N, CA, C and O atoms as a MOPAC input file, in Angstrom:
PM7 MOZYME 1SCF
protein

 N     18.70000 1     2.56100 1    35.01500 1
 C     19.19800 1     1.54800 1    34.12200 1
 C     18.04500 1     0.86000 1    33.38400 1
 O     18.13800 1     0.60300 1    32.18400 1
 N     16.96900 1     0.56700 1    34.10000 1
 C     15.82400 1    -0.10400 1    33.48700 1
 C     15.16900 1     0.80600 1    32.45200 1
 O     14.72600 1     0.32500 1    31.40900 1
 N     15.10100 1     2.11600 1    32.72000 1
 C     14.48600 1     3.04700 1    31.77700 1
 C     15.28900 1     3.13000 1    30.48300 1
 O     14.71500 1     3.26300 1    29.40200 1
 N     16.60900 1     3.05300 1    30.58900 1
 C     17.44100 1     3.06500 1    29.38400 1
 C     17.20800 1     1.80100 1    28.56500 1
 O     17.20300 1     1.85000 1    27.33500 1
 N     17.01600 1     0.67400 1    29.23600 1
 C     16.74500 1    -0.58200 1    28.54400 1
 C     15.40600 1    -0.51900 1    27.82000 1
 O     15.29100 1    -0.97300 1    26.68200 1
 N     14.39300 1     0.04100 1    28.47600 1
 C     13.07700 1     0.18200 1    27.85300 1
 C     13.15000 1     1.08600 1    26.63300 1
 O     12.54500 1     0.78900 1    25.60300 1
 N     13.87800 1     2.17500 1    26.73800 1
 C     14.03100 1     3.09600 1    25.62000 1
 C     14.76500 1     2.42100 1    24.46000 1
 O     14.36700 1     2.56200 1    23.30400 1
 N     15.81800 1     1.70100 1    24.76700 1
 C     16.57400 1     0.99100 1    23.73500 1
 C     15.70300 1    -0.07900 1    23.07700 1
 O     15.72100 1    -0.22600 1    21.85500 1
 N     14.95300 1    -0.81500 1    23.86900 1
 C     14.05900 1    -1.83800 1    23.33200 1
 C     12.99800 1    -1.20800 1    22.43300 1
 O     12.69700 1    -1.73900 1    21.36400 1
 N     12.43800 1    -0.09800 1    22.85300 1
 C     11.43500 1     0.59700 1    22.04300 1
 C     11.99900 1     1.06600 1    20.71500 1
 O     11.34100 1     0.94200 1    19.68200 1
 N     13.21100 1     1.60500 1    20.73200 1
 C     13.83700 1     2.06200 1    19.49200 1
 C     14.13200 1     0.89600 1    18.54700 1
 O     13.92300 1     1.00500 1    17.33900 1
 N     14.61300 1    -0.21200 1    19.09600 1
 C     14.90200 1    -1.38800 1    18.27200 1
 C     13.60900 1    -1.95200 1    17.69200 1
 O     13.56800 1    -2.32500 1    16.51900 1
 N     12.56300 1    -2.01600 1    18.49400 1
 C     11.27600 1    -2.52800 1    18.02300 1
 C     10.72300 1    -1.66000 1    16.90200 1
 O     10.26200 1    -2.17300 1    15.88300 1
 N     10.76900 1    -0.35500 1    17.08800 1
 C     10.25400 1     0.56300 1    16.07000 1
 C     11.09300 1     0.48800 1    14.79700 1
 O     10.55200 1     0.53300 1    13.69200 1
 N     12.40300 1     0.37500 1    14.94700 1
 C     13.27400 1     0.28400 1    13.77200 1
 C     13.01400 1    -1.00000 1    12.99200 1
 O     13.15900 1    -1.02800 1    11.77000 1
 N     12.63200 1    -2.05500 1    13.69300 1
 C     12.40800 1    -3.33200 1    13.03100 1
 C     11.04000 1    -3.42300 1    12.37300 1
 O     10.90100 1    -4.06600 1    11.33200 1
 N     10.02000 1    -2.78900 1    12.96300 1
 C      8.65800 1    -3.01100 1    12.49500 1
 C      7.93300 1    -1.76100 1    12.00200 1
 O      6.82700 1    -1.87900 1    11.47500 1
 N      8.50100 1    -0.59600 1    12.14900 1
 C      7.83100 1     0.62800 1    11.73800 1
 C      8.46700 1     1.16100 1    10.45400 1
 O      9.68400 1     1.11700 1    10.27600 1
 N      7.61300 1     1.66200 1     9.57000 1
 C      8.08800 1     2.19400 1     8.30100 1
 C      7.72700 1     3.67800 1     8.24800 1
 O      6.54600 1     4.01900 1     8.31800 1
 N      8.70600 1     4.56200 1     8.12800 1
 C      8.37800 1     5.98400 1     7.99600 1
 C      7.92300 1     6.28100 1     6.57000 1
 O      8.42400 1     5.69400 1     5.61100 1
 N      6.99100 1     7.17900 1     6.44800 1
 C      6.48100 1     7.55700 1     5.13500 1
 C      5.46600 1     8.66400 1     5.27100 1
 O      5.46100 1     9.40100 1     6.25700 1
 N      4.61200 1     8.77700 1     4.28500 1
 C      3.56700 1     9.79900 1     4.30800 1
 C      2.25800 1     9.16900 1     4.76600 1
 O      2.12800 1     7.94800 1     4.85000 1
 N      1.30800 1    10.02400 1     5.05500 1
 C     -0.01700 1     9.55400 1     5.45100 1
 C     -0.65700 1     8.75000 1     4.31200 1
 O     -1.39700 1     7.79900 1     4.56400 1
 N     -0.37900 1     9.12600 1     3.07800 1
 C     -0.90900 1     8.40100 1     1.91400 1
 C     -0.38200 1     6.96700 1     1.89800 1
 O     -1.13900 1     6.03100 1     1.64000 1
 N      0.90600 1     6.79100 1     2.17200 1
 C      1.49500 1     5.45100 1     2.21700 1
 C      0.86900 1     4.61000 1     3.32700 1
 O      0.55900 1     3.43500 1     3.12900 1
 N      0.68900 1     5.21700 1     4.48500 1
 C      0.10200 1     4.51100 1     5.61900 1
 C     -1.34200 1     4.12700 1     5.32300 1
 O     -1.78000 1     3.03600 1     5.68700 1
 N     -2.07400 1     5.00400 1     4.67500 1
 C     -3.46300 1     4.73500 1     4.33200 1
 C     -3.56000 1     3.55900 1     3.36300 1
 O     -4.40400 1     2.68000 1     3.53200 1
 N     -2.71300 1     3.54500 1     2.37100 1
 C     -2.72400 1     2.45200 1     1.40100 1
 C     -2.29200 1     1.13500 1     2.05100 1
 O     -2.81600 1     0.07200 1     1.71700 1
 N     -1.34500 1     1.20800 1     2.96900 1
 C     -0.90900 1     0.02100 1     3.68500 1
 C     -2.07300 1    -0.57000 1     4.48300 1
 O     -2.26900 1    -1.78500 1     4.49400 1
 N     -2.83400 1     0.28600 1     5.14400 1
 C     -3.97200 1    -0.17700 1     5.93100 1
 C     -5.11500 1    -0.67200 1     5.05400 1
 O     -5.87400 1    -1.54800 1     5.47100 1
 N     -5.25300 1    -0.12800 1     3.84800 1
 C     -6.31900 1    -0.54900 1     2.94000 1
 C     -6.04700 1    -1.92700 1     2.34600 1
 O     -6.96500 1    -2.56500 1     1.83000 1
 N     -4.81400 1    -2.39200 1     2.40700 1
 C     -4.48000 1    -3.69400 1     1.83500 1
 C     -5.26300 1    -4.83100 1     2.49400 1
 O     -5.56500 1    -5.82600 1     1.83600 1
 N     -5.59600 1    -4.70000 1     3.78300 1
 C     -6.38100 1    -5.75000 1     4.43400 1
 C     -7.76400 1    -5.83700 1     3.81300 1
 O     -8.32300 1    -6.92800 1     3.70600 1
 N     -8.32300 1    -4.71100 1     3.40300 1
 C     -9.62800 1    -4.71300 1     2.74600 1
 C     -9.52400 1    -5.27000 1     1.32700 1
 O    -10.48800 1    -5.83900 1     0.81500 1
 N     -8.37600 1    -5.11300 1     0.69400 1
 C     -8.17500 1    -5.66400 1    -0.64300 1
 C     -8.18600 1    -7.18500 1    -0.59100 1
 O     -8.74200 1    -7.83600 1    -1.47600 1
 N     -7.57700 1    -7.75100 1     0.44000 1
 C     -7.54800 1    -9.20200 1     0.58800 1
 C     -8.96100 1    -9.74200 1     0.77700 1
 O     -9.31000 1   -10.77700 1     0.21000 1
 N     -9.76900 1    -9.05100 1     1.56600 1
 C    -11.16000 1    -9.46000 1     1.77700 1
 C    -11.94000 1    -9.36900 1     0.46900 1
 O    -12.75200 1   -10.24400 1     0.16700 1
 N    -11.69600 1    -8.31200 1    -0.30700 1
 C    -12.35300 1    -8.14000 1    -1.60700 1
 C    -11.99300 1    -9.29400 1    -2.53800 1
 O    -12.87500 1    -9.89100 1    -3.15600 1
 N    -10.72300 1    -9.60500 1    -2.64000 1
 C    -10.28500 1   -10.68600 1    -3.53200 1
 C    -10.81300 1   -12.04200 1    -3.07300 1
 O    -11.17700 1   -12.87800 1    -3.90000 1
 N    -10.85700 1   -12.26400 1    -1.76100 1
 C    -11.39200 1   -13.51800 1    -1.24100 1
 C    -12.87200 1   -13.64300 1    -1.57800 1
 O    -13.33200 1   -14.72300 1    -1.94800 1
 N    -13.61800 1   -12.55400 1    -1.45500 1
 C    -15.03800 1   -12.57700 1    -1.77800 1
 C    -15.25300 1   -12.88000 1    -3.25100 1
 O    -16.15600 1   -13.63800 1    -3.60500 1
 N    -14.42900 1   -12.29300 1    -4.11300 1
 C    -14.54300 1   -12.57000 1    -5.54400 1
 C    -14.24400 1   -14.03400 1    -5.84200 1
 O    -14.90200 1   -14.64100 1    -6.68600 1
 N    -13.26700 1   -14.59900 1    -5.16300 1
 C    -12.92900 1   -16.00200 1    -5.34100 1
 C    -14.08500 1   -16.89600 1    -4.91100 1
 O    -14.38400 1   -17.88400 1    -5.58000 1
 N    -14.73200 1   -16.56300 1    -3.81200 1
 C    -15.86500 1   -17.35200 1    -3.33800 1
 C    -17.02100 1   -17.30300 1    -4.33100 1
 O    -17.69600 1   -18.30900 1    -4.54700 1
 N    -17.25200 1   -16.14500 1    -4.93300 1
 C    -18.30500 1   -16.02900 1    -5.94600 1
 C    -17.95600 1   -16.88400 1    -7.14900 1
 O    -18.82900 1   -17.55300 1    -7.70100 1
 N    -16.71100 1   -16.87700 1    -7.56100 1
 C    -16.28200 1   -17.68500 1    -8.69900 1
 C    -16.47200 1   -19.17000 1    -8.42200 1
 O    -16.95400 1   -19.90500 1    -9.28400 1
 N    -16.10300 1   -19.60900 1    -7.24900 1
 C    -16.27100 1   -21.02100 1    -6.88300 1
 C    -17.74400 1   -21.39300 1    -6.84500 1
 O    -18.12900 1   -22.44600 1    -7.35300 1
 N    -18.56400 1   -20.55000 1    -6.25500 1
 C    -20.00000 1   -20.83600 1    -6.16700 1
 C    -20.64300 1   -20.84600 1    -7.54700 1
 O    -21.55100 1   -21.63700 1    -7.80400 1
 N    -20.18100 1   -19.97900 1    -8.42900 1
 C    -20.73400 1   -19.92300 1    -9.77900 1
 C    -20.35700 1   -21.17200 1   -10.56300 1
 O    -21.17800 1   -21.71000 1   -11.30500 1
 N    -19.13800 1   -21.63100 1   -10.40700 1
 C    -18.70200 1   -22.82400 1   -11.12700 1
 C    -19.41200 1   -24.08100 1   -10.64700 1
 O    -19.61100 1   -25.02100 1   -11.41600 1
 N    -19.78400 1   -24.09600 1    -9.40500 1
 C    -20.49300 1   -25.26900 1    -8.87000 1
 C    -21.99500 1   -25.17100 1    -9.11000 1
 O    -22.74700 1   -26.08600 1    -8.77400 1
 N    -22.41900 1   -24.07100 1    -9.68600 1
 C    -23.83900 1   -23.83600 1    -9.97600 1
 C    -24.69500 1   -23.89500 1    -8.72600 1
 O    -25.81500 1   -24.40400 1    -8.75700 1
 N    -24.18100 1   -23.38600 1    -7.64800 1
 C    -24.94300 1   -23.32900 1    -6.40000 1
 C    -25.83200 1   -22.09600 1    -6.44900 1
 O    -25.37300 1   -20.97500 1    -6.23100 1
 N    -27.08400 1   -22.31300 1    -6.73400 1
 C    -27.99900 1   -21.17800 1    -6.87700 1
 C    -28.43100 1   -20.62700 1    -5.52200 1
 O    -28.79200 1   -19.45400 1    -5.42100 1
 N    -28.39900 1   -21.43400 1    -4.50500 1
 C    -28.80000 1   -20.97500 1    -3.18100 1
 C    -27.66100 1   -20.17600 1    -2.56100 1
 O    -26.56100 1   -20.69800 1    -2.37900 1
 N    -27.91100 1   -18.95600 1    -2.24900 1
 C    -26.91900 1   -18.11100 1    -1.61200 1
 C    -25.95000 1   -17.46000 1    -2.57100 1
 O    -25.07400 1   -16.71800 1    -2.12700 1
 N    -26.06300 1   -17.70100 1    -3.86100 1
 C    -25.14900 1   -17.10400 1    -4.82300 1
 C    -25.33900 1   -15.59900 1    -4.89500 1
 O    -24.36900 1   -14.85500 1    -5.04500 1
 N    -26.57700 1   -15.14800 1    -4.78900 1
 C    -26.84100 1   -13.71200 1    -4.81000 1
 C    -26.24700 1   -13.03800 1    -3.57000 1
 O    -25.75200 1   -11.91300 1    -3.64400 1
 N    -26.29800 1   -13.72100 1    -2.45200 1
 C    -25.73500 1   -13.17400 1    -1.22200 1
 C    -24.21900 1   -13.03000 1    -1.33900 1
 O    -23.65300 1   -12.01500 1    -0.93300 1
 N    -23.56900 1   -14.04700 1    -1.89400 1
 C    -22.12600 1   -13.98100 1    -2.07900 1
 C    -21.74100 1   -12.86400 1    -3.03500 1
 O    -20.77600 1   -12.13800 1    -2.79400 1
 N    -22.49900 1   -12.72600 1    -4.12500 1
 C    -22.21200 1   -11.67500 1    -5.09000 1
 C    -22.37900 1   -10.30700 1    -4.44900 1
 O    -21.56300 1    -9.41100 1    -4.66500 1
 N    -23.42800 1   -10.14600 1    -3.66700 1
 C    -23.65400 1    -8.87400 1    -2.97500 1
 C    -22.55300 1    -8.56200 1    -1.98900 1
 O    -22.09900 1    -7.42200 1    -1.90300 1
 N    -22.11800 1    -9.56600 1    -1.24000 1
 C    -21.02600 1    -9.36700 1    -0.28600 1
 C    -19.73000 1    -9.00300 1    -0.98800 1
 O    -18.98100 1    -8.15100 1    -0.51100 1
 N    -19.46200 1    -9.64800 1    -2.12300 1
 C    -18.24000 1    -9.34100 1    -2.86900 1
 C    -18.26800 1    -7.89700 1    -3.35200 1
 O    -17.26200 1    -7.19200 1    -3.27600 1
 N    -19.41100 1    -7.46300 1    -3.84500 1
 C    -19.52600 1    -6.08300 1    -4.31400 1
 C    -19.34600 1    -5.08600 1    -3.17500 1
 O    -18.67900 1    -4.06500 1    -3.33600 1
 N    -19.93900 1    -5.38400 1    -2.02900 1
 C    -19.82400 1    -4.48200 1    -0.88000 1
 C    -18.38100 1    -4.42900 1    -0.38600 1
 O    -17.86100 1    -3.34800 1    -0.11100 1
 N    -17.72800 1    -5.59400 1    -0.27200 1
 C    -16.34300 1    -5.62300 1     0.20100 1
 C    -15.40900 1    -4.88000 1    -0.74800 1
 O    -14.50800 1    -4.17100 1    -0.30300 1
 N    -15.61700 1    -5.03800 1    -2.03900 1
 C    -14.76600 1    -4.34000 1    -3.00700 1
 C    -15.06200 1    -2.84700 1    -3.01800 1
 O    -14.15400 1    -2.03700 1    -3.20100 1
 N    -16.31300 1    -2.47900 1    -2.82500 1
 C    -16.66000 1    -1.05400 1    -2.76000 1
 C    -15.99000 1    -0.39800 1    -1.56000 1
 O    -15.49500 1     0.72400 1    -1.66500 1
 N    -15.96800 1    -1.07900 1    -0.43000 1
 C    -15.30000 1    -0.54900 1     0.76100 1
 C    -13.81400 1    -0.34600 1     0.48200 1
 O    -13.24100 1     0.67500 1     0.86200 1
 N    -13.19400 1    -1.31700 1    -0.17900 1
 C    -11.76700 1    -1.20100 1    -0.50300 1
 C    -11.50500 1    -0.00700 1    -1.40700 1
 O    -10.58700 1     0.77100 1    -1.14700 1
 N    -12.29200 1     0.15100 1    -2.46100 1
 C    -12.06100 1     1.24700 1    -3.40100 1
 C    -12.36900 1     2.61400 1    -2.78000 1
 O    -11.74600 1     3.61200 1    -3.14500 1
 N    -13.32200 1     2.66700 1    -1.84900 1
 C    -13.57400 1     3.91800 1    -1.13100 1
 C    -12.38200 1     4.28600 1    -0.25300 1
 O    -12.01300 1     5.45700 1    -0.16300 1
 N    -11.77900 1     3.29000 1     0.39400 1
 C    -10.59000 1     3.54500 1     1.21600 1
 C     -9.44100 1     4.07500 1     0.36200 1
 O     -8.74100 1     5.00300 1     0.76800 1
 N     -9.24700 1     3.49400 1    -0.80900 1
 C     -8.18100 1     3.94600 1    -1.70700 1
 C     -8.44700 1     5.38700 1    -2.15500 1
 O     -7.51200 1     6.18200 1    -2.25400 1
 N     -9.69500 1     5.72500 1    -2.42200 1
 C    -10.01900 1     7.10100 1    -2.82200 1
 C     -9.74900 1     8.08800 1    -1.68400 1
 O     -9.29500 1     9.20600 1    -1.92600 1
 N    -10.02500 1     7.67600 1    -0.45000 1
 C     -9.72000 1     8.53300 1     0.69600 1
 C     -8.22100 1     8.77700 1     0.80800 1
 O     -7.78900 1     9.84700 1     1.23700 1
 N     -7.43800 1     7.79000 1     0.42500 1
 C     -5.98100 1     7.91200 1     0.50800 1
 C     -5.43200 1     8.93300 1    -0.48100 1
 O     -4.34300 1     9.47000 1    -0.27400 1
 N     -6.16100 1     9.20300 1    -1.53700 1
 C     -5.67400 1    10.08300 1    -2.59200 1
 C     -5.84500 1    11.57100 1    -2.27800 1
 O     -5.55800 1    12.41600 1    -3.12600 1
 N     -6.30700 1    11.89800 1    -1.07600 1
 C     -6.45800 1    13.30700 1    -0.70800 1
 C     -5.12000 1    14.02100 1    -0.80200 1
 O     -4.07400 1    13.45200 1    -0.49000 1
 N     -5.16700 1    15.26500 1    -1.23200 1
 C     -3.93900 1    16.03600 1    -1.44600 1
 C     -3.15500 1    16.24400 1    -0.14600 1
 O     -1.92600 1    16.18200 1    -0.15200 1
 N     -3.85200 1    16.48800 1     0.96300 1
 C     -3.12900 1    16.76000 1     2.21300 1
 C     -2.41600 1    15.52200 1     2.74100 1
 O     -1.49000 1    15.64800 1     3.54300 1
 N     -2.82400 1    14.32300 1     2.30900 1
 C     -2.15600 1    13.09800 1     2.75800 1
 C     -0.75000 1    12.96300 1     2.19400 1
 O      0.05700 1    12.19700 1     2.72000 1
 N     -0.44700 1    13.69700 1     1.13000 1
 C      0.88800 1    13.61100 1     0.52700 1
 C      1.96000 1    14.25400 1     1.38900 1
 O      3.14000 1    13.92700 1     1.26300 1
 N      1.55800 1    15.16900 1     2.26800 1
 C      2.53800 1    15.96300 1     2.99700 1
 C      2.59400 1    15.64100 1     4.49200 1
 O      3.50500 1    16.10200 1     5.17800 1
 N      1.65500 1    14.87300 1     5.00400 1
 C      1.65700 1    14.52800 1     6.42700 1
 C      2.56800 1    13.32800 1     6.67000 1
 O      2.38300 1    12.27600 1     6.05700 1
 N      3.54400 1    13.47400 1     7.55500 1
 C      4.39800 1    12.31700 1     7.85600 1
 C      3.64800 1    11.29600 1     8.69100 1
 O      2.72000 1    11.63900 1     9.42300 1
 N      4.05000 1    10.05300 1     8.58000 1
 C      3.36600 1     8.99400 1     9.29500 1
 C      4.30700 1     7.80700 1     9.48100 1
 O      5.26700 1     7.63400 1     8.72900 1
 N      4.01700 1     7.00500 1    10.48300 1
 C      4.75600 1     5.76700 1    10.71700 1
 C      3.73900 1     4.64000 1    10.68500 1
 O      2.71400 1     4.71100 1    11.36300 1
 N      4.00400 1     3.62200 1     9.92200 1
 C      3.08100 1     2.50700 1     9.79900 1
 C      3.86100 1     1.20500 1     9.74500 1
 O      5.09100 1     1.20400 1     9.68700 1
 N      3.13800 1     0.10400 1     9.76400 1
 C      3.81800 1    -1.18100 1     9.64800 1
 C      3.30900 1    -2.22500 1    10.54300 1
 O      3.81100 1    -3.34900 1    10.52900 1

């Protein structure tokens, strides 16, 4: 009886929080966290530039570029042809 409850709970949990799709969809979903970091870094550079804070401005600009480069590299990895056909569950 307990095993049936665990199985039912697992199915309900997966149905509520898991999204079926392709590997490409899952990859892009996971890359979204890096996009948020990229946008936040750009916002910090904009704020620092407007306040004319010369100390550390180069560091912020460098970090923003690195964070955005990581995001765009992840998106390029997602565009692989074989990712279109591999099924995946994400969410």
